[in-house]
Backbone as ProteinMPNN parsed JSONL, in Angstrom:
{"seq_chain_A": "MQQANTVLQITRTPGKEPGVQRDLKELLKIKIHRLVDNGTINESCQDIHVKISGDGTQVGHNNNFINITCTVLNDHNTANSPNGHEPIAIIAAEEKYEIMKEHLVDLTKVISSFTQYVYNDVKYNIIYYPGSDYNFLLCTLGLASANSNYPCIKCKMIKSNFFNPSLQGEPRTMEG", "coords_chain_A": {"N_chain_A": [[-62.21, -45.091, -33.128], [-59.631, -44.784, -33.853], [-59.085, -42.431, -32.741], [-59.353, -43.046, -30.045], [-57.344, -45.002, -29.692], [-55.028, -43.176, -30.092], [-55.169, -41.604, -27.725], [-55.011, -43.438, -25.716], [-52.728, -44.743, -26.243], [-52.243, -47.519, -27.364], [-50.627, -50.472, -28.158], [-49.353, -53.213, -29.999], [-48.301, -56.228, -28.331], [-44.903, -57.587, -28.307], [-44.88, -60.462, -28.842], [-45.757, -63.766, -30.211], [-48.453, -64.533, -29.786], [-51.775, -63.133, -29.725], [-51.883, -59.903, -28.446], [-52.125, -56.92, -26.459], [-50.785, -53.668, -25.286], [-50.224, -50.801, -23.205], [-48.267, -47.876, -22.821], [-46.354, -47.92, -20.345], [-44.642, -45.995, -19.065], [-45.404, -43.531, -20.002], [-47.939, -43.58, -19.075], [-47.58, -43.617, -16.31], [-46.309, -40.987, -16.002], [-48.56, -39.363, -16.618], [-50.168, -39.96, -14.55], [-48.574, -39.232, -12.317], [-48.414, -36.419, -12.826], [-51.054, -35.756, -12.534], [-51.614, -36.397, -9.69], [-49.756, -34.829, -8.392], [-50.451, -32.341, -9.18], [-53.032, -32.116, -8.057], [-52.588, -32.108, -5.469], [-52.35, -34.477, -4.014], [-49.788, -35.729, -3.962], [-47.026, -34.413, -2.724], [-44.199, -32.006, -2.399], [-42.753, -32.933, -0.288], [-43.208, -35.702, -0.31], [-41.454, -37.822, -1.976], [-41.189, -40.131, -3.093], [-42.697, -42.313, -5.435], [-44.765, -45.018, -5.35], [-45.489, -47.867, -7.034], [-47.424, -50.536, -7.798], [-47.11, -53.494, -9.597], [-49.316, -55.622, -11.023], [-50.432, -59.034, -11.76], [-52.348, -61.669, -13.529], [-53.627, -64.69, -14.481], [-56.458, -65.471, -16.587], [-59.185, -67.553, -17.187], [-61.455, -68.094, -19.646], [-64.144, -69.613, -20.392], [-63.367, -72.936, -21.971], [-61.284, -72.894, -23.528], [-60.016, -70.429, -23.912], [-57.773, -68.263, -22.702], [-56.162, -65.675, -20.932], [-53.761, -63.332, -20.071], [-53.514, -60.853, -17.761], [-52.224, -57.783, -17.114], [-51.725, -55.207, -14.662], [-51.166, -51.905, -13.354], [-50.896, -49.975, -10.187], [-50.9, -46.849, -8.575], [-49.625, -46.517, -5.679], [-49.741, -44.358, -3.889], [-51.91, -42.918, -4.319], [-54.351, -42.624, -2.356], [-56.954, -42.411, -2.554], [-57.895, -44.061, -4.761], [-56.285, -46.448, -4.744], [-57.092, -48.828, -3.479], [-59.343, -49.545, -4.978], [-61.373, -50.597, -7.752], [-61.092, -48.508, -9.759], [-58.392, -47.686, -9.554], [-56.7, -49.377, -10.543], [-54.989, -49.705, -13.37], [-55.209, -51.139, -16.506], [-52.256, -52.5, -18.264], [-51.34, -54.459, -19.978], [-52.576, -56.876, -21.908], [-52.906, -60.196, -22.927], [-53.574, -62.752, -24.953], [-53.286, -65.681, -23.939], [-51.857, -68.637, -22.177], [-50.759, -68.64, -18.735], [-47.532, -68.594, -18.876], [-44.03, -68.93, -18.464], [-42.231, -68.361, -20.87], [-43.999, -67.298, -22.579], [-44.693, -64.902, -21.339], [-42.363, -63.655, -20.914], [-41.663, -63.104, -23.502], [-43.705, -61.425, -24.5], [-43.856, -59.337, -22.578], [-41.472, -57.757, -22.786], [-41.163, -55.098, -23.35], [-42.431, -53.849, -20.995], [-40.714, -54.74, -18.823], [-38.4, -53.511, -19.487], [-39.225, -50.827, -19.155], [-39.749, -50.956, -16.257], [-37.166, -51.404, -15.309], [-35.667, -49.345, -16.128], [-37.011, -46.828, -15.849], [-36.949, -45.163, -13.264], [-36.874, -42.867, -12.038], [-38.15, -39.549, -12.17], [-38.669, -36.234, -13.143], [-40.732, -33.576, -12.241], [-42.176, -30.4, -12.326], [-39.772, -29.353, -11.361], [-39.086, -30.955, -9.222], [-37.515, -33.841, -8.17], [-38.74, -37.311, -8.468], [-38.693, -40.345, -7.103], [-39.393, -43.715, -8.414], [-40.713, -46.424, -7.366], [-41.041, -49.788, -7.64], [-43.324, -52.52, -7.126], [-44.135, -55.95, -6.678], [-47.306, -57.349, -7.206], [-49.154, -59.953, -6.978], [-50.834, -63.225, -7.314], [-48.995, -65.861, -5.685], [-48.218, -68.02, -7.523], [-48.327, -66.777, -10.013], [-46.381, -64.914, -9.629], [-44.155, -66.571, -9.415], [-44.261, -67.727, -11.902], [-43.533, -65.489, -13.557], [-40.804, -65.141, -13.0], [-39.92, -67.511, -14.003], [-39.87, -69.69, -12.37], [-40.357, -72.919, -10.809], [-42.979, -74.539, -9.001], [-44.641, -73.63, -5.89], [-43.851, -75.473, -4.156], [-41.396, -76.284, -4.921], [-37.761, -76.927, -4.928], [-36.464, -74.412, -4.834], [-38.259, -71.949, -4.033], [-38.398, -69.398, -3.336], [-39.268, -66.071, -4.372], [-37.554, -63.856, -3.943], [-34.923, -64.469, -3.238], [-32.293, -66.872, -4.011], [-32.424, -69.449, -2.477], [-32.226, -72.654, -1.273], [-35.022, -74.656, -0.196], [-34.62, -76.191, 2.184], [-32.956, -74.898, 3.714], [-34.437, -72.577, 4.836], [-35.481, -72.726, 7.475], [-33.161, -71.745, 8.985], [-32.465, -68.793, 10.139], [-30.072, -67.363, 9.979], [-28.855, -67.826, 7.618], [-28.619, -66.499, 4.294], [-29.974, -66.159, 1.097], [-28.86, -65.766, -2.338], [-29.59, -62.737, -3.931], [-32.486, -62.496, -6.143], [-32.753, -61.667, -9.684], [-34.482, -59.634, -12.314], [-34.298, -61.572, -14.345], [-34.59, -63.839, -13.1]], "CA_chain_A": [[-61.403, -45.969, -32.754], [-58.298, -44.257, -34.019], [-58.907, -41.36, -31.637], [-59.17, -43.598, -28.598], [-55.892, -45.39, -29.72], [-54.195, -42.063, -29.845], [-55.212, -41.135, -26.351], [-54.538, -44.495, -24.879], [-51.485, -45.342, -26.693], [-52.308, -48.984, -27.432], [-49.867, -51.197, -29.307], [-49.381, -54.677, -29.979], [-47.162, -56.765, -27.558], [-43.925, -58.191, -29.164], [-45.097, -61.791, -28.951], [-46.525, -64.413, -31.262], [-49.902, -64.628, -29.544], [-52.477, -61.813, -29.674], [-51.716, -59.2, -27.119], [-52.086, -55.388, -26.556], [-50.189, -53.016, -24.273], [-50.066, -49.445, -23.032], [-46.919, -47.509, -22.497], [-46.332, -47.725, -18.704], [-43.872, -44.72, -18.674], [-46.201, -42.431, -20.376], [-49.224, -43.667, -18.165], [-47.097, -43.112, -14.901], [-46.191, -39.638, -16.073], [-49.811, -38.659, -16.562], [-50.752, -40.194, -13.106], [-47.797, -38.312, -11.399], [-48.966, -35.116, -13.022], [-52.332, -35.49, -11.837], [-51.444, -36.517, -8.233], [-48.917, -33.696, -7.946], [-51.437, -31.102, -9.4], [-54.212, -32.081, -7.102], [-52.155, -32.006, -4.084], [-52.251, -35.887, -3.352], [-48.369, -35.833, -3.81], [-46.267, -32.956, -2.61], [-42.658, -32.079, -2.393], [-42.365, -33.67, 0.95], [-43.245, -37.185, -0.623], [-40.945, -37.826, -3.378], [-41.232, -41.553, -3.548], [-43.887, -42.894, -6.123], [-44.864, -46.334, -5.204], [-46.305, -48.454, -8.014], [-47.689, -51.943, -7.703], [-47.402, -54.188, -10.862], [-49.991, -57.134, -10.706], [-50.857, -59.787, -12.983], [-53.052, -62.881, -13.098], [-54.257, -65.448, -15.707], [-57.908, -65.514, -16.643], [-59.6, -68.456, -18.25], [-62.844, -67.713, -20.154], [-64.473, -70.959, -21.167], [-62.37, -73.956, -21.904], [-59.951, -72.681, -24.379], [-59.702, -68.986, -23.874], [-56.936, -67.848, -21.584], [-55.725, -64.342, -20.963], [-52.812, -62.744, -19.0], [-53.763, -59.444, -17.431], [-51.245, -56.962, -16.322], [-52.133, -53.785, -14.198], [-50.587, -51.199, -12.302], [-51.526, -49.037, -9.355], [-50.002, -45.957, -7.977], [-50.224, -46.77, -4.295], [-49.743, -43.064, -3.282], [-53.305, -42.379, -4.541], [-55.009, -43.295, -1.497], [-58.366, -42.475, -2.977], [-58.3, -45.037, -5.686], [-55.409, -47.538, -4.748], [-57.786, -49.935, -3.162], [-60.593, -49.682, -5.67], [-61.105, -51.058, -9.233], [-60.608, -47.453, -10.489], [-57.021, -47.41, -9.338], [-55.959, -50.522, -11.336], [-54.922, -49.384, -14.911], [-54.619, -52.175, -17.359], [-51.192, -52.047, -19.012], [-51.119, -55.37, -21.031], [-53.58, -58.067, -22.022], [-52.394, -61.272, -23.824], [-54.485, -63.999, -25.201], [-52.405, -66.798, -23.817], [-51.842, -69.172, -20.902], [-49.73, -68.29, -17.823], [-46.326, -69.563, -19.159], [-42.857, -67.934, -18.458], [-41.842, -68.19, -22.062], [-44.865, -66.254, -23.232], [-44.681, -63.627, -20.557], [-41.082, -63.088, -21.193], [-41.611, -62.523, -24.849], [-44.807, -60.356, -24.609], [-43.61, -58.252, -21.578], [-40.105, -57.104, -22.854], [-41.262, -53.654, -23.056], [-42.708, -53.477, -19.631], [-39.618, -55.09, -18.183], [-37.392, -52.456, -19.831], [-39.472, -49.574, -18.321], [-39.579, -51.047, -14.953], [-35.644, -51.552, -15.118], [-34.967, -48.011, -16.565], [-37.906, -45.601, -15.423], [-36.94, -45.129, -11.809], [-36.854, -41.346, -11.403], [-38.971, -38.592, -12.866], [-38.71, -34.74, -12.629], [-41.859, -32.836, -12.709], [-42.118, -29.071, -11.706], [-38.376, -29.123, -10.665], [-38.97, -31.922, -8.013], [-37.327, -35.304, -8.695], [-39.628, -38.28, -7.878], [-38.322, -41.889, -7.227], [-40.386, -44.532, -8.6], [-40.482, -47.839, -6.567], [-41.929, -50.88, -8.04], [-43.515, -53.647, -6.134], [-44.868, -56.948, -7.396], [-48.536, -57.579, -6.587], [-49.918, -60.969, -7.691], [-50.818, -64.266, -6.444], [-47.734, -66.358, -5.71], [-48.086, -68.84, -8.649], [-48.12, -65.904, -11.12], [-44.984, -64.273, -9.415], [-43.194, -67.628, -9.764], [-44.306, -67.852, -13.41], [-43.002, -64.225, -14.253], [-39.438, -65.35, -12.911], [-39.534, -68.818, -14.703], [-39.66, -70.69, -11.367], [-41.425, -74.024, -10.661], [-44.196, -74.235, -8.197], [-44.173, -73.169, -4.493], [-43.241, -76.652, -3.337], [-39.949, -76.736, -5.502], [-36.598, -76.762, -3.953], [-36.089, -72.953, -4.761], [-39.53, -71.472, -4.214], [-38.399, -67.853, -2.923], [-39.033, -65.026, -5.392], [-36.507, -62.795, -3.489], [-33.621, -65.065, -3.256], [-31.887, -68.27, -4.397], [-31.965, -70.35, -1.303], [-32.887, -73.931, -1.107], [-36.035, -74.558, 1.001], [-34.314, -76.866, 3.222], [-32.291, -73.749, 4.562], [-35.429, -71.673, 5.245], [-35.51, -72.752, 8.819], [-32.217, -70.96, 9.563], [-32.59, -67.249, 9.748], [-28.678, -66.813, 9.786], [-28.483, -67.908, 6.128], [-29.297, -65.562, 3.295], [-29.646, -66.455, -0.414], [-28.349, -64.735, -3.286], [-30.796, -62.114, -4.502], [-32.969, -62.736, -7.616], [-32.902, -60.42, -10.599], [-35.681, -59.772, -13.273], [-34.181, -62.681, -15.089], [-34.922, -65.133, -12.188]], "C_chain_A": [[-59.933, -45.473, -32.647], [-58.076, -43.246, -32.927], [-58.466, -41.876, -30.218], [-57.717, -44.244, -28.588], [-54.858, -44.425, -29.468], [-54.016, -41.634, -28.472], [-54.654, -42.253, -25.457], [-53.23, -45.233, -25.188], [-51.317, -46.802, -26.709], [-51.573, -49.511, -28.435], [-49.833, -52.567, -29.126], [-48.138, -55.194, -29.102], [-46.292, -57.535, -28.544], [-44.112, -59.588, -29.432], [-45.751, -62.516, -29.993], [-48.082, -64.344, -31.087], [-50.493, -63.334, -29.569], [-52.145, -61.139, -28.375], [-51.662, -57.546, -27.384], [-51.446, -54.898, -25.292], [-50.325, -51.455, -24.324], [-48.685, -49.087, -22.522], [-46.916, -47.097, -20.966], [-45.696, -46.527, -18.372], [-44.795, -43.538, -18.867], [-47.516, -42.404, -19.382], [-48.684, -43.227, -16.703], [-46.931, -41.609, -14.902], [-47.462, -38.852, -15.827], [-50.375, -38.778, -15.009], [-50.008, -39.311, -12.106], [-48.316, -36.898, -11.562], [-50.169, -34.775, -12.304], [-52.325, -35.552, -10.376], [-50.743, -35.373, -7.651], [-49.806, -32.38, -7.945], [-52.63, -31.009, -8.384], [-53.906, -32.151, -5.703], [-51.942, -33.482, -3.378], [-50.787, -36.157, -2.963], [-47.79, -34.441, -3.863], [-44.78, -33.169, -2.527], [-42.101, -32.897, -1.347], [-42.399, -35.166, 0.665], [-42.639, -37.302, -1.963], [-40.672, -39.28, -3.87], [-42.743, -41.879, -4.072], [-43.925, -44.479, -6.141], [-45.938, -46.972, -6.056], [-46.182, -49.895, -7.869], [-48.05, -52.427, -9.19], [-48.042, -55.519, -10.484], [-50.242, -57.679, -11.973], [-51.6, -60.994, -12.535], [-53.601, -63.456, -14.581], [-55.774, -65.473, -15.46], [-58.366, -66.543, -17.578], [-61.028, -68.262, -18.379], [-63.244, -68.932, -20.984], [-63.421, -71.949, -21.071], [-61.26, -73.726, -22.484], [-59.479, -71.363, -24.514], [-59.014, -68.68, -22.627], [-56.312, -66.545, -21.804], [-54.749, -64.061, -19.768], [-53.204, -61.324, -18.939], [-52.752, -58.772, -16.614], [-51.769, -55.61, -15.983], [-51.2, -53.201, -13.517], [-51.354, -50.21, -11.594], [-50.633, -48.258, -8.692], [-50.47, -45.959, -6.375], [-50.294, -45.508, -3.528], [-51.134, -42.46, -3.454], [-54.276, -43.099, -3.603], [-56.659, -43.342, -1.71], [-58.879, -43.505, -3.757], [-57.557, -46.267, -5.614], [-56.125, -48.77, -4.353], [-59.07, -50.221, -3.836], [-60.286, -50.036, -7.106], [-60.596, -49.845, -10.085], [-59.058, -47.073, -10.469], [-56.071, -48.27, -10.035], [-55.938, -50.048, -12.861], [-54.329, -50.488, -15.598], [-53.389, -51.688, -18.141], [-50.849, -53.157, -20.202], [-52.282, -56.559, -20.877], [-53.11, -58.999, -23.148], [-53.181, -62.425, -23.783], [-53.631, -65.212, -25.18], [-52.589, -67.469, -22.45], [-50.721, -68.505, -20.054], [-48.458, -69.07, -18.124], [-45.234, -68.499, -19.177], [-42.464, -67.522, -19.936], [-42.655, -67.081, -22.758], [-44.815, -65.009, -22.579], [-43.484, -62.888, -20.949], [-40.987, -62.442, -22.554], [-42.455, -61.324, -24.96], [-44.399, -59.129, -23.698], [-42.284, -57.614, -21.646], [-40.215, -55.615, -22.636], [-41.596, -53.223, -21.826], [-41.485, -53.748, -18.722], [-38.465, -54.031, -18.413], [-37.803, -51.122, -19.097], [-39.333, -49.714, -16.842], [-38.036, -50.905, -14.525], [-35.082, -49.982, -15.249], [-35.786, -46.738, -16.052], [-38.024, -45.564, -13.97], [-36.94, -43.777, -11.148], [-37.547, -40.544, -12.593], [-38.954, -37.202, -12.487], [-39.943, -34.082, -13.2], [-41.919, -31.661, -11.735], [-40.866, -28.946, -10.71], [-38.278, -29.896, -9.458], [-38.662, -33.308, -8.635], [-38.038, -36.384, -7.805], [-38.96, -39.637, -8.099], [-39.479, -42.709, -7.357], [-39.916, -45.906, -8.304], [-41.466, -48.785, -7.138], [-42.111, -52.034, -7.213], [-44.393, -54.739, -6.886], [-46.148, -57.208, -6.568], [-49.379, -58.788, -7.225], [-50.068, -62.187, -6.712], [-49.439, -65.08, -6.682], [-47.289, -67.245, -6.814], [-47.721, -67.866, -9.665], [-46.596, -65.284, -10.814], [-43.92, -65.392, -9.714], [-43.056, -67.81, -11.262], [-43.425, -66.661, -13.948], [-41.412, -64.372, -14.102], [-38.976, -66.643, -13.601], [-39.307, -69.918, -13.613], [-40.76, -71.643, -11.367], [-42.497, -73.477, -9.521], [-43.745, -74.004, -6.631], [-43.534, -74.278, -3.656], [-41.939, -77.18, -4.035], [-38.977, -76.425, -4.531], [-36.085, -75.277, -3.82], [-37.223, -72.035, -4.886], [-39.59, -69.845, -4.055], [-38.43, -66.996, -4.221], [-38.065, -63.899, -5.075], [-35.184, -63.309, -3.533], [-33.586, -66.436, -3.787], [-31.51, -69.12, -3.344], [-32.831, -71.569, -1.327], [-33.838, -73.915, -0.093], [-35.609, -75.241, 2.23], [-33.47, -76.056, 4.243], [-33.209, -72.633, 5.077], [-35.547, -71.535, 6.861], [-34.373, -71.952, 9.619], [-32.14, -69.591, 9.068], [-31.154, -66.451, 9.741], [-28.211, -66.908, 8.509], [-29.327, -66.981, 5.286], [-28.977, -66.073, 1.907], [-29.213, -65.506, -1.211], [-29.622, -64.035, -3.849], [-31.075, -62.417, -5.836], [-32.719, -61.395, -8.397], [-34.166, -60.608, -11.371], [-35.416, -61.133, -14.124], [-34.289, -64.111, -14.309], [-33.564, -65.193, -11.395]], "O_chain_A": [[-59.187, -45.655, -31.684], [-57.03, -43.208, -32.28], [-57.608, -41.412, -29.467], [-56.97, -44.066, -27.626], [-53.897, -44.698, -28.748], [-52.907, -41.326, -28.033], [-53.889, -41.98, -24.531], [-52.764, -46.148, -24.508], [-50.358, -47.322, -26.138], [-51.766, -49.116, -29.584], [-50.285, -53.071, -28.097], [-47.06, -54.604, -29.176], [-46.812, -58.089, -29.513], [-43.43, -60.002, -30.37], [-46.39, -61.808, -30.772], [-48.855, -64.142, -32.023], [-49.737, -62.371, -29.434], [-52.136, -61.771, -27.319], [-51.198, -57.05, -28.411], [-51.518, -55.594, -24.279], [-50.52, -50.891, -25.4], [-48.018, -49.893, -21.872], [-47.43, -46.07, -20.523], [-46.129, -45.929, -17.386], [-44.935, -42.673, -18.002], [-48.022, -41.354, -18.986], [-49.392, -42.504, -16.003], [-47.344, -40.959, -13.942], [-47.528, -37.903, -15.046], [-50.913, -37.852, -14.402], [-50.6, -38.722, -11.202], [-48.628, -36.234, -10.573], [-50.33, -33.767, -11.615], [-53.042, -34.745, -9.784], [-51.056, -34.947, -6.539], [-49.892, -31.569, -7.023], [-53.088, -29.94, -7.982], [-54.774, -32.24, -4.835], [-51.402, -33.572, -2.275], [-50.496, -36.691, -1.893], [-47.97, -33.573, -4.718], [-44.226, -34.267, -2.576], [-41.046, -33.511, -1.514], [-41.673, -35.896, 1.341], [-43.234, -36.929, -2.974], [-40.032, -39.541, -4.888], [-43.754, -41.763, -3.38], [-43.181, -45.124, -6.88], [-47.127, -46.704, -5.881], [-45.092, -50.467, -7.817], [-48.97, -51.967, -9.866], [-47.483, -56.372, -9.794], [-50.28, -57.062, -13.037], [-51.553, -61.364, -11.362], [-53.91, -62.768, -15.555], [-56.268, -65.493, -14.333], [-57.983, -66.469, -18.746], [-61.77, -68.256, -17.397], [-62.748, -69.2, -22.078], [-62.596, -71.861, -20.161], [-60.226, -74.259, -22.082], [-58.513, -71.164, -25.251], [-59.6, -68.816, -21.553], [-55.916, -66.319, -22.948], [-54.949, -64.521, -18.644], [-53.231, -60.638, -19.961], [-52.465, -59.194, -15.493], [-52.222, -54.89, -16.872], [-50.329, -53.912, -13.016], [-52.3, -49.623, -12.119], [-49.623, -48.771, -8.209], [-51.521, -45.464, -5.97], [-50.923, -45.555, -2.471], [-51.467, -41.523, -2.729], [-54.938, -44.059, -3.998], [-57.43, -44.126, -1.157], [-60.034, -43.909, -3.624], [-57.973, -47.21, -6.287], [-55.761, -49.808, -4.906], [-59.846, -51.047, -3.357], [-59.186, -49.836, -7.621], [-59.797, -50.039, -11.002], [-58.57, -46.269, -11.263], [-54.872, -48.015, -10.139], [-57.003, -50.065, -13.479], [-53.161, -50.826, -15.404], [-53.426, -50.57, -18.655], [-50.207, -52.837, -21.203], [-52.721, -56.99, -19.811], [-52.942, -58.524, -24.271], [-53.447, -63.029, -22.744], [-53.266, -65.746, -26.227], [-53.364, -66.977, -21.629], [-49.83, -67.87, -20.619], [-48.337, -70.187, -17.62], [-45.372, -67.41, -19.734], [-42.384, -66.317, -20.172], [-42.15, -66.147, -23.38], [-44.896, -64.0, -23.28], [-43.513, -61.701, -21.272], [-40.346, -61.408, -22.747], [-42.009, -60.29, -25.458], [-44.623, -57.987, -24.101], [-41.905, -56.953, -20.68], [-39.482, -54.991, -21.868], [-41.077, -52.168, -21.464], [-41.272, -52.916, -17.84], [-37.678, -53.77, -17.504], [-36.973, -50.409, -18.533], [-38.877, -48.787, -16.173], [-37.734, -50.333, -13.478], [-34.183, -49.535, -14.536], [-35.183, -45.681, -15.865], [-39.08, -45.893, -13.431], [-36.995, -43.602, -9.931], [-37.477, -40.889, -13.772], [-39.281, -37.003, -11.317], [-40.174, -34.03, -14.408], [-41.752, -31.825, -10.526], [-40.928, -28.541, -9.549], [-37.427, -29.565, -8.632], [-39.4, -33.843, -9.462], [-37.941, -36.359, -6.578], [-38.7, -40.003, -9.245], [-40.458, -42.563, -6.626], [-38.954, -46.454, -8.843], [-42.669, -48.529, -7.087], [-41.153, -52.529, -6.619], [-45.294, -54.381, -7.645], [-46.07, -57.279, -5.342], [-50.291, -58.491, -7.997], [-49.58, -62.217, -5.583], [-48.838, -64.969, -7.751], [-46.09, -67.282, -7.089], [-46.682, -68.14, -10.265], [-45.754, -65.204, -11.709], [-42.859, -65.069, -10.249], [-41.974, -68.009, -11.815], [-42.586, -66.937, -14.806], [-40.702, -63.818, -14.941], [-37.775, -66.853, -13.769], [-38.656, -70.929, -13.874], [-41.884, -71.375, -11.792], [-42.755, -72.304, -9.254], [-42.587, -74.199, -6.26], [-42.831, -74.072, -2.666], [-41.47, -78.293, -3.795], [-39.206, -75.8, -3.496], [-35.391, -74.932, -2.864], [-37.203, -71.289, -5.866], [-40.501, -69.134, -4.481], [-37.609, -67.25, -5.102], [-37.808, -63.059, -5.937], [-34.287, -62.542, -3.884], [-34.602, -67.098, -3.998], [-30.351, -69.526, -3.266], [-34.057, -71.478, -1.396], [-33.612, -73.229, 0.904], [-36.155, -74.941, 3.291], [-33.296, -76.433, 5.402], [-32.685, -71.755, 5.762], [-35.681, -70.453, 7.431], [-34.596, -71.545, 10.76], [-31.844, -69.246, 7.924], [-31.046, -65.239, 9.555], [-27.259, -66.213, 8.155], [-30.51, -66.73, 5.518], [-27.827, -66.381, 1.596], [-29.175, -64.352, -0.785], [-30.598, -64.7, -4.195], [-30.179, -62.597, -6.661], [-32.527, -60.297, -7.874], [-34.879, -61.59, -11.165], [-36.404, -61.73, -14.552], [-34.112, -65.221, -14.81], [-33.379, -66.071, -10.552]]}, "name": "protein", "num_of_chains": 1, "seq": "MQQANTVLQITRTPGKEPGVQRDLKELLKIKIHRLVDNGTINESCQDIHVKISGDGTQVGHNNNFINITCTVLNDHNTANSPNGHEPIAIIAAEEKYEIMKEHLVDLTKVISSFTQYVYNDVKYNIIYYPGSDYNFLLCTLGLASANSNYPCIKCKMIKSNFFNPSLQGEPRTMEG"}
């Protein structure tokens, strides 16, 4: 078990509830090396597209889990298959903003800071995309339901103004 933990770099998430995580930065470095070395990504493609997905899972009546995965979309061979989705965090808790904010602080820091990587003297830009059901995306930003007054995950615009394409809402940040 200790050997597997060394290779996978599994650590506990910072929250109160039980949870484990992998280092997203190190995982992406390994995937970028593999994709460059096998020719999937070359010097003409310097943008690495990474989808971060999450969802809650209920197992039985009282067991809830939050699962967070990442997928490198440039890897066309596995991006649409289960093999392309790497688990990066599992938390034994319900989908609640306070819990996710507390447990996923390390992941949030990596997404905010690890936006470029140099490998073989080529600088790659890392672009992150959210990929979950809308309820989960709302929860990660601490927003109410899709029928609330401010349901957009991209901007802070009241829904009564959605019909007017000339209006733009203030962009949201990772803090909502």
